[in-house]
Backbone as ProteinMPNN parsed JSONL, in Angstrom:
{"seq_chain_A": "XXXXXXXXXXXXXXXXXXXXXXXXXXXXXXXXXXXXXXXXXXXXXXXXXXXXXXXXXXXXXXXX", "coords_chain_A": {"N_chain_A": [[0.877, -1.151, 0.026], [0.546, 2.144, -0.909], [1.672, 5.547, 0.002], [-0.559, 7.202, -0.31], [-2.562, 5.467, 0.036], [-2.279, 4.713, 2.67], [-2.684, 7.167, 3.923], [-5.346, 7.6, 3.379], [-6.508, 5.356, 4.822], [-5.901, 6.178, 7.458], [-7.42, 8.483, 7.527], [-9.992, 7.438, 7.399], [-10.038, 5.78, 9.686], [-9.813, 7.93, 11.645], [-12.094, 9.355, 11.155], [-14.273, 7.584, 11.657], [-13.573, 6.637, 14.155], [-12.134, 4.203, 14.689], [-9.911, 1.265, 14.37], [-8.171, 0.104, 11.648], [-6.978, -2.914, 10.922], [-3.699, -3.711, 9.409], [-3.723, -6.019, 7.685], [-6.298, -6.07, 6.889], [-6.73, -3.57, 5.731], [-5.242, -3.736, 3.522], [-6.875, -5.092, 1.851], [-8.874, -3.376, 1.153], [-9.98, -2.11, -1.504], [-11.809, -0.68, -2.848], [-14.375, 1.815, -2.845], [-16.734, 0.699, -2.092], [-15.802, -1.71, -0.79], [-14.678, -0.46, 1.477], [-16.754, 0.886, 2.712], [-18.575, -1.429, 3.31], [-16.747, -2.799, 4.931], [-16.385, -0.896, 7.155], [-19.058, -0.702, 7.96], [-19.64, -3.294, 8.887], [-17.893, -3.602, 10.898], [-18.502, -1.605, 12.771], [-21.112, -2.431, 13.355], [-20.494, -4.94, 14.526], [-19.197, -4.035, 16.848], [-21.22, -2.914, 18.359], [-21.945, -0.411, 17.245], [-23.714, 0.386, 15.182], [-24.29, 1.834, 11.909], [-25.891, 3.977, 9.571], [-25.893, 2.762, 6.385], [-25.765, 4.336, 4.098], [-25.089, 6.818, 4.915], [-22.424, 6.201, 5.916], [-21.294, 5.318, 3.415], [-21.451, 7.803, 1.959], [-19.733, 9.516, 3.636], [-17.24, 8.085, 3.318], [-16.965, 8.477, 0.508], [-16.624, 11.213, 0.483], [-14.226, 11.541, 2.111], [-12.45, 10.178, 0.398], [-12.466, 11.757, -1.768], [-11.353, 14.209, -0.959]], "CA_chain_A": [[0.092, -0.027, 0.009], [1.307, 3.403, -1.0], [1.401, 6.603, 0.985], [-1.948, 7.774, -0.483], [-3.469, 4.516, 0.713], [-1.971, 4.882, 4.213], [-3.468, 8.413, 4.372], [-6.887, 7.24, 3.37], [-6.873, 4.522, 5.981], [-5.849, 6.939, 8.529], [-8.597, 9.347, 7.651], [-11.182, 6.56, 7.783], [-9.994, 5.49, 11.046], [-10.075, 9.092, 12.443], [-13.547, 9.78, 11.037], [-15.216, 6.546, 12.201], [-13.188, 6.328, 15.428], [-11.803, 2.866, 14.681], [-8.608, 0.988, 13.907], [-8.237, -0.775, 10.652], [-5.696, -3.711, 10.862], [-2.99, -3.873, 8.242], [-4.176, -7.084, 6.815], [-7.61, -5.7, 6.37], [-6.497, -2.316, 4.984], [-4.697, -4.097, 2.186], [-7.896, -5.558, 0.964], [-10.01, -2.342, 0.972], [-9.58, -1.532, -2.788], [-12.799, 0.359, -3.588], [-15.303, 2.527, -1.865], [-17.739, -0.338, -1.687], [-15.112, -2.497, 0.216], [-14.464, 0.313, 2.683], [-18.081, 1.021, 3.111], [-18.885, -2.643, 3.86], [-15.911, -3.11, 6.126], [-16.775, -0.032, 8.249], [-20.53, -0.989, 8.518], [-19.589, -4.469, 9.453], [-17.041, -3.316, 11.933], [-19.221, -0.874, 13.666], [-22.097, -3.31, 13.847], [-19.924, -5.989, 15.375], [-18.794, -3.363, 18.076], [-22.325, -2.227, 18.909], [-22.128, 0.966, 16.908], [-24.373, 0.341, 13.92], [-24.528, 3.057, 11.28], [-26.671, 3.978, 8.389], [-24.946, 2.359, 5.367], [-25.746, 5.338, 3.056], [-24.225, 7.797, 5.608], [-21.067, 5.726, 5.843], [-20.81, 5.587, 2.042], [-21.25, 9.264, 1.788], [-18.433, 9.862, 4.431], [-16.164, 7.402, 2.631], [-16.77, 9.228, -0.666], [-16.106, 12.58, 0.921], [-12.855, 11.37, 2.489], [-11.716, 9.891, -0.809], [-12.272, 13.033, -2.782], [-10.267, 15.169, -0.3]], "C_chain_A": [[0.97, 1.297, 0.056], [0.933, 4.345, 0.015], [-0.006, 6.993, 0.9], [-2.94, 6.826, 0.236], [-3.391, 4.64, 2.315], [-2.771, 6.103, 4.719], [-4.896, 8.311, 4.412], [-7.167, 6.389, 4.484], [-6.857, 5.229, 7.176], [-6.927, 7.91, 8.654], [-9.817, 8.64, 7.875], [-11.142, 6.122, 9.237], [-10.357, 6.701, 12.0], [-11.704, 9.463, 12.25], [-14.503, 8.813, 11.619], [-14.827, 6.104, 13.578], [-13.083, 4.744, 15.541], [-10.428, 2.558, 14.23], [-8.81, -0.111, 12.916], [-6.858, -1.636, 10.64], [-4.937, -3.748, 9.45], [-3.418, -4.81, 7.256], [-5.472, -6.746, 6.207], [-7.473, -4.558, 5.432], [-6.016, -2.808, 3.545], [-5.716, -4.617, 1.192], [-9.014, -4.529, 0.606], [-9.489, -1.602, -0.448], [-10.543, -0.633, -3.493], [-13.635, 0.951, -2.469], [-16.323, 1.569, -1.279], [-17.162, -1.336, -0.594], [-15.04, -1.745, 1.465], [-15.807, 0.437, 3.363], [-18.697, -0.31, 3.856], [-18.222, -3.059, 5.028], [-16.257, -2.331, 7.257], [-18.181, -0.424, 8.908], [-20.349, -2.34, 9.39], [-18.809, -4.41, 10.84], [-17.838, -2.671, 13.089], [-20.369, -1.675, 14.203], [-21.608, -4.275, 14.85], [-19.593, -5.365, 16.658], [-19.943, -2.596, 18.578], [-22.591, -0.852, 18.569], [-22.742, 1.124, 15.484], [-24.665, 1.754, 13.353], [-25.318, 2.895, 9.942], [-25.678, 3.759, 7.154], [-24.797, 3.57, 4.339], [-24.843, 6.537, 3.595], [-22.739, 7.426, 5.549], [-20.491, 5.895, 4.437], [-20.528, 6.945, 1.711], [-19.963, 9.863, 2.406], [-17.21, 9.383, 3.766], [-15.8, 8.114, 1.396], [-16.147, 10.651, -0.439], [-14.634, 12.587, 1.26], [-11.987, 11.138, 1.349], [-11.504, 11.072, -1.648], [-11.338, 14.023, -2.167], [-9.076, 14.568, -0.43]], "O_chain_A": [[1.886, 1.497, 0.853], [0.035, 4.101, 0.821], [-0.656, 7.122, 1.938], [-3.912, 7.217, 0.883], [-4.381, 4.653, 3.047], [-3.42, 6.07, 5.764], [-5.591, 8.821, 5.291], [-8.142, 6.709, 5.163], [-7.74, 4.978, 7.997], [-7.365, 8.188, 9.77], [-10.701, 9.195, 8.528], [-12.169, 6.115, 9.915], [-11.075, 6.539, 12.987], [-12.405, 9.816, 13.198], [-15.555, 9.259, 12.076], [-15.548, 5.318, 14.193], [-13.784, 4.089, 16.313], [-9.757, 3.462, 13.733], [-9.475, -1.11, 13.188], [-5.78, -1.101, 10.378], [-5.607, -3.815, 8.42], [-3.491, -4.483, 6.072], [-5.724, -7.122, 5.062], [-8.09, -4.591, 4.367], [-6.427, -2.254, 2.525], [-5.536, -4.616, -0.025], [-9.945, -4.823, -0.144], [-8.702, -0.656, -0.437], [-10.259, 0.039, -4.484], [-13.544, 0.566, -1.304], [-16.699, 1.654, -0.11], [-17.856, -1.74, 0.339], [-15.324, -2.328, 2.512], [-15.928, 0.093, 4.539], [-19.268, -0.18, 4.939], [-18.797, -3.566, 5.99], [-16.446, -2.908, 8.328], [-18.389, -0.456, 10.121], [-20.882, -2.431, 10.496], [-19.127, -5.141, 11.778], [-17.827, -3.153, 14.222], [-20.615, -1.63, 15.408], [-22.206, -4.439, 15.913], [-19.678, -6.098, 17.643], [-19.681, -1.594, 19.245], [-23.272, -0.119, 19.286], [-22.275, 1.951, 14.7], [-25.141, 2.671, 14.023], [-25.368, 1.829, 9.328], [-24.744, 4.541, 6.972], [-23.709, 3.736, 3.786], [-24.026, 7.127, 2.888], [-21.903, 8.248, 5.174], [-19.428, 6.482, 4.234], [-19.446, 7.254, 1.213], [-19.23, 10.611, 1.759], [-16.233, 10.119, 3.631], [-14.628, 8.382, 1.131], [-15.258, 11.109, -1.157], [-13.874, 13.448, 0.817], [-10.922, 11.744, 1.232], [-10.416, 11.312, -2.172], [-10.562, 14.639, -2.898], [-8.06, 15.111, 0.003]]}, "name": "protein", "num_of_chains": 1, "seq": "XXXXXXXXXXXXXXXXXXXXXXXXXXXXXXXXXXXXXXXXXXXXXXXXXXXXXXXXXXXXXXXX"}
């Protein structure tokens, strides 16, 4: 994963207040992958989120 990818992962972690393990981060290749991973993680940890809002946040972070 290059520097841009690392910066994106860090931005996702900060925005959603979670930690993405390196082994999982390497597989997050699309906005859909990130959205699904974040939604699944948050639900598993008792913090379910609206999928559309997660998607919009991931898109916003990716654009920036």
